[in-house]
VEXPABA-649530 format. One record per residue: residue in one letter; x, y, z of N, C-alpha, C in turn. Coordinates in steps of 0.001 Angstrom, whole numbers, padded with zeros to 6 digits, always signed. Layout:
N
AXYZXYZXYZ...
This chain:
468
M+000847-001196+000000+000000+000000+000000+000883+001246+000000K+000579+002207-000904+001397+003404-000984+001005+004376+000118P+001898+005286+000506+001684+006134+001682+000538+007105+001506L-000054+007470+002642-001192+008373+002643-000814+009766+002163R+000460+010139+002239+000863+011467+001802+000536+011701+000323A+000268+010604-000379-000106+010755-001782-001403+011523-001944L-002121+011733-000854-003438+012355-000954-003393+013861-000841L-002265+014413-000464-002197+015849-000245-001992+016544-001575I-003054+016603-002361-002973+017133-003715-003350+018609-003697P-002456+019486-004037-002797+020906-004037-003774+021218-005152F-004686+022151-004901-005636+022544-005933-004878+023208-007070A-005179+022787-008290-004427+023272-009439-004618+024764-009632L-003529+025463-009909-003590+026879-010208-004334+027086-011510V-005264+028029-011535-005994+028314-012754-005062+029022-013722T-005020+028559-014939-004134+029119-015942-004927+029981-016897T-004446+031166-017201-005139+032092-018071-004509+032097-019445P-005261+032589-020460-004666+032701-021782-003426+033572-021785A-003371+034571-020891-002169+035384-020825-000987+034528-020439L-001210+033580-019553-000135+032674-019177+000109+031647-020268W-000963+031272-020970-000786+030281-022029+000247+030749-023034S+000177+032062-023392+001066+032536-024433+002508+032536-023990G+002760+032448-022683+004127+032452-022218+004480+031243-021397C+003556+030325-021248+003791+029150-020411+004415+028032-021211G+005574+028278-021712+006264+027224-022425+006606+027643-023829P+007319+026821-024531+007702+027128-025896+006501+027020-026805A+006671+027477-028056+005596+027304-029019+005216+025828-029042A+003922+025566-028845+003487+024179-028677+003875+023331-029881P+004540+022234-029668+004958+021392-030782+003811+020599-031378K+002664+020615-030696+001514+019876-031192+000344+020823-031362C-000676+020379-032078-001855+021180-032326-003078+020288-032205V-004237+020896-032335-005487+020153-032218-005855+019586-033582P-006043+018274-033716-006383+017688-035012-007546+018409-035671G-007343+018798-036955-008374+019500-037698-008318+020999-037561E-007521+021523-036615-007397+022964-036423-006789+023595-037666S-007298+024753-038071-006805+025437-039262-006221+026784-038887R-005159+027185-039584-004600+028515-039388-004208+029078-040744P-004302+030421-040921-003965+031013-042217-002475+030925-042491C-002111+030951-043773-000709+030958-044168-000541+031872-045369T+000697+032203-045698+000998+033186-046729+001008+032551-048115C+000302+033195-049055+000260+032737-050439+000592+033904-051360S+000561+033673-052661+000813+034725-053635-000321+035738-053612A-000060+036909-054228-001073+037956-054284-002342+037423-054933G-003470+037755-054348-004740+037302-054881-005158+035924-054439E-004325+035281-053627-004650+033951-053139-004786+033973-051620S-005496+033019-051091-005571+032821-049651-005232+031373-049365G-004753+031119-048155-004335+029761-047855-004542+029392-046410A-004451+028104-046137-004620+027608-044774-003785+026351-044586Q-003375+026150-043340-002719+024923-042926-003638+024214-041945V-003756+022911-042067-004635+022133-041199-003801+021178-040362C-004114+021103-039074-003391+020211-038170-003607+018760-038583T-002545+017990-038528-002610+016586-038920-003490+015785-037971A-003906+014619-038422-004832+013789-037651-004260+013355-036314D-002923+013225-036246-002320+012810-034978-001929+013982-034095G-002227+015214-034557-001936+016391-033757-000467+016718-033640S+000371+016160-034517+001816+016356-034375+002306+017654-034984A+001613+018189-035998+002093+019391-036673+001026+019896-037626F+001189+021181-038076+000343+021705-039122+000860+021215-040470G-000041+020916-041387+000337+020432-042701+000818+021539-043605Q+001045+021210-044872+001522+022178-045837+000472+023240-046093C+000950+024417-046512+000049+025519-046841-000667+025213-048153T-001975+025257-048137-002775+025037-049339-003347+026365-049792C-002974+026801-050991-003401+028099-051508-004476+027918-052573S-005342+028908-052677-006364+028881-053715-006649+030291-054159S-007045+030460-055401-007275+031787-055947-008673+032247-055619G-008798+033559-055462-010119+034122-055214-010486+034041-053770A-010901+035187-053181-011303+035184-051791-012783+035369-051639G-013506+035342-052757-014902+035694-052676-015836+034529-052803G-016683+034562-053869-017704+033545-054002-017126+032166-054108G-017977+031183-054279-017527+029804-054204-017226+029218-055557S-016484+028163-055553-016205+027414-056770-017335+026439-057025G-017263+025787-058181-018315+024821-058505-018464+023764-057443S-017343+023404-056786-017430+022345-055797-017943+022827-054465S-017890+024141-054233-018232+024610-052898-019627+025157-052773G-020219+025577-053863-021616+025991-053785-021836+027299-053076G-020873+028249-053123-021071+029535-052483-022196+030287-053152G-022315+031615-052922-023369+032349-053595-023638+033671-052941S-024624+034397-053429-024911+035736-052963-026131+035764-052069A-026337+036961-051462-027484+037121-050584-028787+037011-051358S-028783+037498-052609-030029+037487-053358-030341+036152-054004S-029295+035399-054356-029554+034168-055101-029598+032925-054250G-029030+032972-053047-029003+031784-052201-027955+030804-052652G-027069+031257-053500-025989+030388-053918-026031+030219-055409G-025918+029061-055858-025911+028733-057262-025862+027234-057342T-025833+026720-058506-025745+025277-058616-024313+024824-058510A-024151+023538-058259-022809+022990-058149-022052+023167-059445S-022780+023202-060561-022096+023322-061841-021642+024739-062116S-022371+025754-061579-021994+027133-061870-021068+027718-060839G-021149+027213-059614-020242+027639-058557-020494+029027-058055G-021473+029752-058523-021693+031091-057996-022745+031779-058809G-022352+032618-059747-023328+033334-060533-022724+034590-061096S-023571+035533-061455-023131+036780-062059-022790+037793-060998A-022371+039007-061485-022031+040061-060544-023209+040387-059650S-024423+040324-060206-025584+040648-059397-025884+039600-058352S-025410+038374-058587-025674+037317-057615-024556+037156-056618G-023438+037829-056850-022379+037862-055846-021560+036608-055766G-021664+035733-056708-020928+034486-056590-019620+034517-057327G-019605+034251-058599-018384+034131-059368-018589+032995-060344T-017656+032785-061201-017804+031693-062148-017259+030413-061578A-017656+029307-062206-017191+028012-061728-015683+027913-061802S-015108+028556-062797-013666+028447-062962-012900+029343-062011S-013500+030496-061660-012744+031427-060819-013027+031271-059349G-014236+030843-059012-014585+030661-057608-014595+031953-056835G-014533+033086-057483-014528+034342-056734-014492+035505-057686G-013388+036235-057691-013254+037342-058614-013433+038673-057939S-013501+039738-058731-013626+041092-058211-015079+041411-057925A-015286+042608-057339-016645+043013-057025-017501+043060-058277S-016900+043466-059402-017672+043556-060630-017994+042203-061231S-017190+041185-060889-017430+039867-061470-018224+038948-060569G-018614+039428-059405-019466+038606-058553-018790+038126-057298G-017475+038343-057138-016819+037923-055898-016702+039123-055001G-015489+039694-054941-015275+041002-054380-015449+041110-052899S-016014+042241-052494-016037+042605-051086-017140+041896-050336G-017106+042094-048995-018124+041460-048170-019519+041905-048548S-019673+043193-049013-020998+043682-049341-021521+043134-050651S-020626+042645-051519-021076+042157-052819-021375+040676-052844G-021229+040004-051722-021594+038595-051680-020416+037665-051763G-019216+038197-051991-018040+037333-052005-017364+037418-050667G-016338+038255-050590-015741+038538-049292-014473+037773-049071S-013678+038286-048155-012440+037614-047783-012717+036582-046713A-011683+035804-046415-011847+034770-045393-012275+035373-044076S-011772+036582-043772-012095+037184-042484-013508+037726-042426S-014153+037973-043592-015504+038517-043592-016571+037450-043632G-016168+036217-043469-017148+035143-043425-017195+034355-044714G-016336+034719-045669-016350+034002-046933-015325+032914-046938G-014130+033240-047416-013097+032227-047447-012574+032079-048849S-011746+031127-049076-011147+030893-050378-012131+030175-051282A-011730+030073-052582-012601+029384-053529-012928+027979-053067S-011984+027373-052364-012212+026005-051920-013060+025917-050670S-013291+027047-050006-014003+026976-048736-015470+027309-048832G-015937+027706-050009-017374+027911-050142-017763+029353-050268G-016809+030278-050037-017011+031684-050294-018197+032261-049561G-018529+033519-049955-019666+034194-049370-019277+034992-048155S-019813+036199-048015-019494+037010-046852-020455+036731-045725A-020096+037240-044532-020977+037049-043387-022333+037672-043647S-022335+038849-044362-023596+039522-044612-024406+038882-045722S-023748+038131-046595-024477+037555-047717-024981+036158-047457G-024612+035582-046331-025088+034239-046052-024270+033174-046720G-023020+033501-047063-022156+032503-047674-021817+031427-046682G-020791+030681-046929-020432+029628-045997-019381+028756-046598S-018974+027779-045855-017928+026874-046312-018531+025745-047123A-017622+024989-047752-018087+023843-048524-018897+022890-047661S-018496+022794-046387-019206+021876-045510-020565+022391-045101S-020769+023731-045182-022058+024265-044760-023014+024459-045912G-022523+024301-047125-023411+024383-048272-023624+025779-048781G-022895+026763-048243-023025+028130-048708-024444+028623-048538G-024917+029422-049511-026295+029852-049481-026431+031282-049027S-027634+031819-049076-027869+033217-048778-028556+033395-047445A-028619+034694-047036-029312+035003-045797-030778+034627-045908A-031315+034819-047100-032721+034510-047288-032992+033023-047358S-032038+032294-047900-032310+030876-048119-031860+029982-046998G-030929+030442-046172-030523+029657-045021-029469+028625-045303G-028920+028588-046486-027836+027647-046731-028065+026903-048015G-027923+025619-047999-028153+024839-049196-027525+023482-049073T-027826+022625-049990-027202+021319-050000-025915+021372-050785A-025104+020338-050626-023828+020297-051320-024034+020317-052825S-025116+019737-053281-025330+019646-054723-025912+020912-055316S-026701+021673-054554-027371+022821-055135-026829+024146-054680G-026243+024199-053504-025746+025464-052983-026849+026397-052554G-028104+025986-052637-029194+026861-052260-029943+026329-051076G-031229+026094-051246-032015+025553-050151-032950+026597-049599S-034006+026189-048946-034988+027118-048414-034711+027431-046960S-035315+028547-046488-035103+028935-045100-035693+027910-044151S-036737+027216-044595-037341+026222-043716-036454+025014-043508S-035566+024765-044480-034682+023608-044340-033410+023957-043600G-033128+025256-043465-031983+025707-042687-030663+025349-043319G-030632+025030-044560-029355+024709-045172-029399+023379-045874G-030532+022739-045917-030667+021526-046700-030193+020310-045960S-029492+019456-046662-029101+018182-046078-027940+018333-045127A-027745+017299-044304-026662+017336-043328-025318+017451-043996S-025182+016905-045204-023886+016923-045869-023592+018251-046518G-024633+019019-046871-024387+020247-047599-024653+021494-046817G-025546+021470-045871-025887+022673-045174-025818+022508-043688G-026869+022913-043018-026882+022797-041572-028225+022266-041146S-028550+022454-039898-029853+022024-039424-030851+023139-039638A-032115+022860-039347-033156+023832-039639-032967+025123-038880D-032281+025107-037739-032095+026332-036976-030700+026891-037147A-030005+026530-038221-028683+027092-038472-028782+028147-039556G-029729+029068-039412-029889+030137-040378-028996+031307-040049F-029453+032528-040333-028641+033706-040079-029485+034765-039386D-028832+035597-038608-029493+036652-037860-028603+037876-037939G-028988+038844-038774-028173+040028-038911-026783+039716-039438G-026632+038667-040228-025332+038309-040771-024526+037397-039886I-024994+037100-038679-024263+036230-037756-024941+034865-037734P-024198+033794-037983-024828+032466-037978-025469+032140-036637L-026651+031573-036685-027316+031061-035493-027068+029563-035435F-026506+029086-034345-026143+027682-034244-026822+027024-033051T-027129+025776-033193-027319+024945-032021-025924+024574-031533I-025818+024044-030324-024504+023634-029830-023928+022534-030713A-024774+021629-031179-024284+020558-032050-023628+021129-033293N-024216+022183-033878-023615+022811-035048-022386+023621-034672A-022442+024287-033518-021308+025110-033095-020049+024274-032941R-020186+023045-032494-019014+022183-032311-018340+021858-033646Q-019036+022084-034757-018470+021818-036081-018021+023090-036789A-018105+024238-036124-017752+025504-036764-016267+025561-037098R-015925+026383-038089-014526+026566-038462-013772+027235-037322F-012639+026684-036963-011861+027194-035838-011488+028664-036038C-011826+029463-035042-011341+030840-034903-011850+031809-035960T-012591+031374-036946-012992+032271-038028-014491+032368-038233Q-015252+031391-037788-016688+031384-038052-017449+031846-036818P-018178+032981-036915-018907+033474-035748-019958+032476-035285V-020066+032337-033984-021058+031452-033379-021971+032288-032494H-023264+032154-032686-024245+032873-031863-025209+031852-031283L-025090+031599-029992-025976+030663-029308-027002+031446-028503T-028239+030997-028517-029277+031641-027722-029960+030611-026837G-030209+031008-025584-030993+030175-024683-030323+028913-024205V-028983+028867-024216-028302+027690-023668-028197+027841-022155V-028005+026729-021455-028083+026726-019991-026757+026280-019383V-026301+027009-018368-025071+026661-017658-025307+025386-016850T-024448+024383-017054-024613+023104-016359-023562+022851-015291A-022403+023500-015390-021339+023314-014402-020345+024454-014542V-019724+024824-013423-018687+025858-013411-017410+025210-012908Q-016389+025173-013754-015144+024515-013374-014247+025431-012554T-013992+026640-013053-013132+027580-012331-013709+028981-012410F-013430+029779-011389-013888+031171-011328-012804+031988-010642V-012239+032948-011364-011149+033767-010836-011508+035236-011006V-011308+036032-009954-011538+037472-010011-010193+038171-010066G-009977+038999-011091-008733+039732-011241-008684+040956-010351V-007545+041626-010365-007351+042783-009484-008303+043919-009822S-008747+044007-011067-009645+045084-011468-011113+044705-011329G-011374+043499-010836-012747+043031-010705-013234+042245-011903S-012432+042179-012964-012806+041365-014119-012660+039891-013771T-013365+039050-014488-013403+037626-014137-012920+036740-015278Q-012368+035616-014878-012022+034546-015815-012770+033296-015357I-013548+032696-016252-014415+031585-015875-014327+030483-016923S-014258+029265-016458-014419+028102-017328-015701+027402-016896F-016640+027264-017823-017909+026628-017474-018466+025899-018689W-019485+025095-018444-020109+024334-019523-021553+024780-019712V-022001+024756-020970-023400+025045-021286-023952+023898-022125A-025279+023731-022068-025938+022667-022827-027214+023197-023452D-027661+022508-024482-028922+022802-025140-030047+022270-024249P-030959+023123-023769-032000+022638-022848-032917+021591-023468S-033045+021582-024789-033894+020582-025433-033150+019282-025700S-031824+019306-025557-031002+018114-025774-029716+018266-024963P-029775+018023-023647-028626+018296-022769-027356+017530-023124K-027474+016482-023938-026258+015788-024370-025393+016697-025228N-026016+017652-025926-025277+018592-026759-024781+019732-025880A-023496+019730-025604-022920+020679-024654-021516+021061-025100I-020982+022117-024492-019646+022584-024851-019083+023431-023715N-017769+023435-023608-017091+024267-022619-017015+025710-023111V-017077+026645-022185-016928+028070-022489-015769+028600-021661F-014800+029239-022309-013692+029843-021564-013778+031349-021709K-014229+032016-020633-014308+033478-020614-013022+034048-020032F-012317+034827-020840-011106+035492-020374-011494+036822-019729F-010526+037451-019046-010802+038676-018302-011401+039780-019176N-010973+039890-020440-011471+040984-021274-012693+040615-022100D-013202+039387-021960-014470+039066-022602-015593+039777-021857L-016729+039962-022523-017764+040857-022006-018999+040110-021500P-019626+040646-020422-019119+041740-019588-017900+041298-018785S-016996+042216-018543-015720+041837-017930-015894+041278-016527N-016950+041698-015826-017167+041244-014448-018241+040163-014350L-018442+039418-015404-019486+038391-015439-019305+037353-014331A-020416+036922-013762-020452+035758-012871-021621+034898-013326V-021412+033594-013387-022490+032694-013804-022693+031621-012750S-023877+031041-012746-024177+029941-011836-024969+028886-012588I-024992+027689-012050-025707+026582-012683-027184+026945-012827G-027713+026766-014019-029102+027108-014298-029279+028427-015009D-028235+029250-015091-028342+030504-015828-028591+030222-017307V-029512+030973-017898-029784+030897-019330-029001+032016-020001V-028205+031680-021007-027307+032675-021591-027361+032655-023115N-027055+033823-023685-026765+033956-025108-025269+034199-025237I-024639+033636-026242-023189+033737-026385-022833+034062-027828D-021997+035094-028012-021394+035401-029302-019902+035152-029173A-019374+034231-029968-017997+033787-029774-017485+033132-031046V-016318+032527-030939-015802+031620-031958-015434+030322-031260V-015229+029277-032039-014814+027993-031489-013303+027865-031599G-012676+027483-030512-011241+027242-030502-010941+026030-029651A-009698+025931-029220-009297+024828-028349-008250+025337-027381A-008304+024861-026155-007280+025223-025179-005923+024771-025706P-004885+025611-025601-003554+025220-026078-003083+023917-025450S-002261+023206-026180-001825+021877-025750-001035+021899-024454Y-000427+023042-024120+000413+023097-022925-000325+023629-021700V-001646+023685-021750-002440+024044-020571-002692+022777-019764D-002150+022729-018565-002276+021525-017754-003744+021218-017470Q-004084+019969-017520-005417+019419-017283-006388+019668-018447D-006453+020912-018944-007509+021276-019889-007042+021420-021331G-005759+021195-021631-005258+021356-022984-006032+020528-024001Y-006121+021053-025213-006789+020418-026360-008315+020507-026295R-008882+021021-025233-010343+020990-025083-011026+021945-026047L-012040+021466-026750-012862+022308-027606-013640+023269-026723Q-013652+024561-027115-014298+025548-026258-014774+026743-027071L-015758+027442-026533-016149+028749-027046-015265+029786-026386Q-014815+030787-027162-013903+031786-026621-013943+033037-027476G-013131+034041-027087-012979+035243-027888-011847+035050-028880N-010991+036059-029021-009885+035988-029979-009126+034677-029852C-008796+034070-030972-008037+032826-030903-007271+032609-032188G-006187+031847-032089-005422+031467-033261-004882+032622-034066G-004652+033785-033412-004152+034940-034135-005222+035686-034902Q-006459+035196-034871-007558+035861-035563-008207+036865-034611Q-008137+038143-034939-008690+039172-034067-010196+039282-034293T-010918+038341-033733-012366+038285-033904-013108+039094-032853G-012378+039676-031909-013004+040449-030863-013348+039607-029657P-013687+040252-028554-013996+039502-027334-015303+038734-027464M-015399+037675-026687-016655+036939-026578-017631+037769-025744T-018906+037701-026089-019946+038394-025329-020944+037369-024796I-021213+037445-023502-022135+036521-022840-023228+037338-022159T-024476+037025-022441-025603+037754-021859-026495+036783-021100I-026696+037032-019820-027604+036209-019016-029026+036706-019236T-029911+035815-019669-031285+036210-019979-032317+035625-019030G-031911+034723-018143-032862+034108-017231-032201+033036-016393H-033026+032290-015688-032511+031218-014829-033563+030118-014758V-033105+028859-014828-034000+027707-014763-033420+026689-013790S-034202+025676-013490-033697+024582-012663-032579+023866-013415P-031638+023263-012693-030543+022547-013366-031074+021520-014359L-030424+021425-015502-030832+020449-016511-030530+019034-016023P-031301+018061-016458-031018+016675-016061-029732+016175-016710S-029049+015274-016014-027865+014644-016595-028305+013662-017679T-027434+013445-018639-027711+012500-019720-027296+011099-019290L-028196+010145-019429-027889+008775-019034-026832+008189-019965A-025759+007679-019380-024689+007078-020175-025153+005761-020771P-024733+005458-021990-025069+004158-022577-024308+003045-021865N-024790+001839-022030-024132+000669-021432-023626-000240-022560P-022285-000435-022665-021253+000038-021740-020821+001463-022062F-020257+002133-021068-019714+003476-021235-018209+003397-021011G-017469+004247-021734-016020+004252-021572-015297+003241-022433V-015969+002706-023432-015339+001763-024367-015245+002451-025724A-014025+002691-026195-013808+003407-027445-014127+002531-028646S-014175+003161-029812-014504+002427-031035-013469+001366-031372D-012228+001550-030876-011189+000546-031125-011180-000549-030066G-012147-000489-029156-012241-001492-028107-011443-001181-026866G-010711-000067-026876-009901+000316-025731-010598+001326-024841P-009918+001789-023777-010546+002685-022808-010331+004169-023073Y-009521+004532-024077-009136+005931-024246-009957+006637-025327R-010248+007918-025054-011011+008767-025970-012357+008138-026318A-012958+007519-025342-014255+006878-025559-015381+007905-025521N-016454+007604-026234-017682+008408-026216-017440+009891-026464P-016739+010259-027548-016502+011683-027821-017783+012454-028093D-018855+011764-028482-020128+012432-028740-020772+012952-027462F-020264+012557-026292-020771+013068-025019-019892+014198-024472A-018866+014614-025208-017931+015622-024702-018666+016895-024299G-018396+017368-023095-019002+018583-022574-020303+018367-021829A-020881+017179-021946-022193+016922-021341-022070+016407-019915R-023062+016753-019097-023179+016123-017783-023785+014741-017985V-023072+013743-017473-023427+012352-017721-023733+011651-016401N-024732+010795-016419-025069+009943-015279-024640+008521-015622V-023569+008053-014977-023088+006690-015194-023704+005815-014108P-024638+004932-014439-025343+004150-013417-024409+003226-012638G-024781+002969-011392-024052+002023-010570-024530+000604-010810P-023945-000332-010098-022896-000079-009102-021528+000115-009752L-020739+000991-009131-019357+001219-009531-018480+001067-008295T-017251+000660-008503-016303+000484-007400-015001+001188-007734L-014410+001852-006736-013101+002467-006932-012069+001337-007000V-011489+001147-008179-010602-000004-008387-009126+000376-008464D-008818+001668-008606-007417+002076-008732-007252+003492-008197A-006564+003601-007057-006290+004918-006475-005012+005529-007031Y-004297+004793-007874-003027+005258-008433-003004+005086-009958P-003962+005654-010677-003964+005472-012134-002781+006191-012776G-002004+005455-013573-000841+006058-014206-001195+007221-015103E-002385+007186-015712-002797+008259-016613-002963+009589-015885M-003183+009541-014559-003412+010764-013793-002281+011036-012808H-001135+010435-013049+000032+010646-012191+000778+011880-012681R+001059+012813-011778+001777+014022-012180+003146+013663-012755L+003497+014277-013874+004786+014039-014514+005801+015048-013992S+006842+014563-013332+007881+015446-012809+009137+014636-012556N+010205+015348-012183+011461+014679-011829+011499+014284-010358T+010425+014558-009626+010368+014189-008215+010328+012671-008077P+011279+012080-007356+011267+010614-007195+009956+010143-006559N+009342+009152-007167+008078+008611-006647+007066+009722-006378D+006914+010608-007333+005997+011746-007178+004667+011260-006605P+004235+011836-005474+003046+011310-004793+001718+011815-005341I+001748+012733-006306+000515+013395-006717-000214+012629-007824Y-001466+012333-007548-002376+011744-008529-003605+012643-008606Y-004071+012904-009827-005158+013855-010016-006544+013214-010020G-006644+011968-009626-007941+011323-009583-007806+009832-009375F-008842+009097-009743-008863+007651-009522-009689+006982-010613R-009684+005658-010603-010423+004890-011603-011525+004077-010928V-012695+004059-011561-013794+003216-011101-014174+002260-012226A-014850+001189-011870-015328+000231-012868-016576-000450-012335G-017333-001034-013234-018551-001742-012865-019184-002330-014106P-020348-002955-013966-021007-003576-015118-021249-002600-016267G-021549-001341-015940-021796-000350-016981-020547+000310-017511A-019401+000058-016887-018121+000628-017315-017047-000437-017153P-017090-001482-017968-016221-002644-017754-014736-002357-017905L-014356-001349-018706-012938-001021-018875-012471+000049-017895G-013397+000546-017105-013059+001563-016120-013226+002972-016659L-013454+003908-015736-013559+005332-016048-012603+006094-015151L-011883+007053-015730-011029+007928-014937-011881+009056-014366I-011734+009299-013067-012506+010320-012361-011557+011423-011906R-011761+012637-012394-010957+013791-011970-011603+014377-010728N-010865+014373-009603-011470+014751-008319-011094+016161-007873E-010954+017090-008828-010516+018440-008498-011475+019177-007569K-012749+018822-007564-013733+019523-006733-014022+018813-005413T-013478+017608-005221-013908+016828-004056-012783+016268-003199F-011506+016387-003628-010428+015811-002826-010119+016713-001630G-009388+016160-000672-008932+016935+000472-009978+017057+001560L-009658+017908+002541-010538+018119+003686-011570+019189+003381T-012748+019063+003986-013770+020089+003833-013263+021392+004430P-013300+022499+003671-012783+023771+004195-013606+024267+005374T-012959+025007+006232-013636+025545+007420-014154+026962+007197D-013988+027481+005970-014402+028859+005692-015754+028930+004995G-016504+027851+005054-017816+027853+004423-017834+027308+003016G-016707+026797+002533-016658+026231+001195-017432+024933+001095A-017530+024418-000126-018294+023200-000368-017686+022007+000356R-018563+021103+000780-018112+019897+001465-017253+019053+000536R-016220+018435+001094-015329+017556+000336-015598+016102+000698C-015302+015221-000239-015464+013783-000006-014329+013086-000746D-013243+012865-000054-012030+012353-000691-012060+010830-000740W-012752+010298-001749-012890+008851-001868-011545+008193-002133R-010678+008874-002827-009357+008304-003091-008587+008117-001786A-008687+009098-000891-007990+008992+000394-008483+007783+001174L-009783+007561+001137-010338+006419+001862-009872+005104+001247A-009783+005060-000083-009299+003838-000735-007841+003575-000387V-007035+004633-000360-005623+004478-000005-005478+003983+001432S-006411+004383+002295-006346+003960+003695-006789+002514+003888G-007238+001875+002815-007594+000468+002896-009072+000167+002820K-009916+001190+002708-011357+000964+002651-011800+000625+001224T-012886-000109+001125-013498-000408-000168-014556+000649-000447V-014360+001412-001509-015261+002513-001839-016162+002091-002991T-017460+002182-002776-018424+001808-003806-019396+002950-004063F-019970+002939-005254-020934+003954-005664-022172+003219-006187P-023029+002753-005277-024198+001952-005682-025117+002685-006650S-025214+004000-006486-026101+004799-007338-025387+005386-008544G-024135+005019-008744-023382+005540-009874-022717+006867-009562I-022205+007510-010591-021516+008795-010461-021990+009706-011582R-022165+010973-011263-022485+011990-012263-021301+012935-012412G-021247+013603-013544-020196+014584-013766-020153+014997-015219V-019267+015943-015526-019084+016394-016907-018042+015509-017581W-018350+015024-018755-017446+014177-019542-016704+015073-020530D-015408+015262-020305-014667+016142-021214-013192+015777-021195T-012406+016522-021960-011001+016179-022163-010153+016440-020925Y-009070+015665-020838-008091+015786-019760-006716+015490-020348T-005712+016276-019922-004336+016012-020315-003408+016371-019166N-002178+015912-019247-001186+016125-018186+000006+016827-018823A+000129+018148-018615+001183+018949-019240+002315+019176-018238P+003446+018488-018392+004533+018587-017411+005353+019855-017576C+005961+020294-016485+006869+021436-016537+008065+021096-017422V+008522+022063-018207+009660+021849-019096+010891+021410-018320D+011084+021985-017123+012277+021669-016331+012086+020465-015422G+010939+019796-015532+010683+018635-014694+010272+018971-013285G+010055+020264-013015+009692+020696-011671+008213+020542-011380I+007799+021141-010260+006403+021010-009826+005757+022362-009553D+006418+023461-009948+005858+024793-009776+004622+024925-010667T+003500+025312-010086+002268+025399-010869+002313+026507-011914A+003262+027451-011799+003376+028537-012775+004536+028317-013743C+004978+027090-013914+006144+026799-014751+005810+026864-016238F+006861+026921-017065+006703+026710-018500+006403+025226-018707R+005498+024925-019624+005058+023534-019765+005228+023007-021190N+005442+021721-021273+005426+021027-022552+003987+020692-022927A+003798+020222-024141+002468+019814-024580+001956+018669-023711G+000666+018693-023446+000067+017683-022589+000077+016301-023208T+000073+015309-022346+000052+013919-022781-000662+013085-021724I-000973+011862-022056-001550+010926-021097-000492+009883-020774P+000092+009933-019576+001119+008954-019203+000604+007527-019374D+001478+006666-019816+001186+005237-020011+000315+004948-021227A-000194+006002-021888-001086+005756-023025-000505+006240-024348G+000424+007207-024300+001049+007693-025521+000139+008492-026422I-000867+009168-025851-001790+009997-026623-001857+011373-025975P-002243+012411-026737-002251+013767-026173-003294+013977-025076F-004471+013389-025231-005541+013612-024255-006486+012429-024272T-007332+012372-023260-008417+011401-023245-009622+012061-022598Y-010722+011330-022478-011918+011859-021819-012037+011260-020424V-012375+012113-019462-012565+011672-018085-013830+012328-017549L-014273+011863-016378-015469+012410-015747-015067+013413-014677F-015729+014582-014682-015457+015651-013726-016660+015827-012793P-016770+015065-011700-017838+015319-010720-017665+016711-010118Q-018795+017363-009817-018741+018742-009342-018995+018901-007853D-019564+017887-007198-019820+018011-005766-019996+016624-005159C-020177+016599-003842-020342+015327-003132-021798+014892-003051D-022693+015852-002803-024073+015513-002481-024885+015030-003676V-024598+015541-004871-025345+015145-006066-024555+014150-006901D-023338+014513-007248-022581+013691-008197-022031+012409-007580F-021825+012408-006255-021387+011190-005565-022454+010695-004587A-023708+011005-004858-024796+010616-003956-024810+009106-003741G-024938+008703-002477-025041+007288-002145-023727+006556-002036A-022601+007271-002199-021294+006609-002113-021080+006027-000725D-020335+004921-000670-020143+004223+000597-018702+003734+000701A-018094+003978+001865-016725+003518+002110-016683+002481+003215G-017809+001848+003491-017833+000794+004498-017711+001337+005908P-017620+000445+006879-017561+000865+008292-016224+001528+008605
């Protein structure tokens, strides 16, 4: 049995984007699928996409024309709703462009944001991305392009009606993925598929389901990491990272708050300990000056119900335990019991440092009939002693297991299912403010995995038992 001192886990220092930019060298890894602009010849735009293994950005891909769409992308103008796949756009009056040019000047149908073409920054993109400005209702090849009036279109037609919201799943969006004043309206499910750092996301009526961290700066501004879900489908959820300069600067949120959010989709940098690689809503990201995120509280409701986990839960498509159930990422999940704490020393949650026999573990593993391969539990909200200053009650199940008790969860465990990584200090030290390398999962050889984040003792660990 390992010593009880392993339980004295200090609460992790909250890391801010200001620290991210200086907390280590330029990250050697990136988020798979992440895109960033690159330099091309005059009149061309380009992008690099992160490789599938997250090891590096790929080669710069350049394309001519920054306005309307090519024949393959189905872009188009505000008045026409796009064009056919064969024409790729339309005339100057339709704001598209020809099939061969995929864009062009304002006079030829591509041009500025007001003419229906637009640059990548105005909501259009390159000829290969589907063209169209934010004001014209354009879009990427994956969204089917389309106009403000038409709501998008299918991959084959580039048009579509407002009632269809963009046509088929392959070409457009869902029925509620239309436009509002030039800003895309998304469900959370659609927002999770938005183009990184460049596509505006406007969510309305989503509900706060959990608050991970809350920090008040010296000026009274706040930094908050929290999760929101679609009240009509709580499985559809996403993390929100509000930085100090996001608006309102002094925002405070609580579980049950109903909010509207204007933001972009990004990912926590790979060298952010615990939370690196996580998909999130945020303000400026990836060098794209999109402006601060704006969050508006419009009401308050009872906490949303947790989503029942499927049986089995925690089994990946390859049959292993890592990166399982990505479709539940960000959601509050109810994993039914019985579950038993089977490992108080999971290698995946062991702090990486040069300290001999480093005693710090960031959680534990449970298993049961509904989770046969086990689930990693991040105990950031429940480890240690209950504070005497009025803070939330603690229930350190890992400490009890280390002391020799059998810990069971007959009623299961609830919590947020989201990404976790372990970003070690570059110098091998244990200073929480150190420069860090890209996060990894010890013993697994992967950048991140999914774990459960219980938020309290009374609800998320209800019915837990450590024996006499």
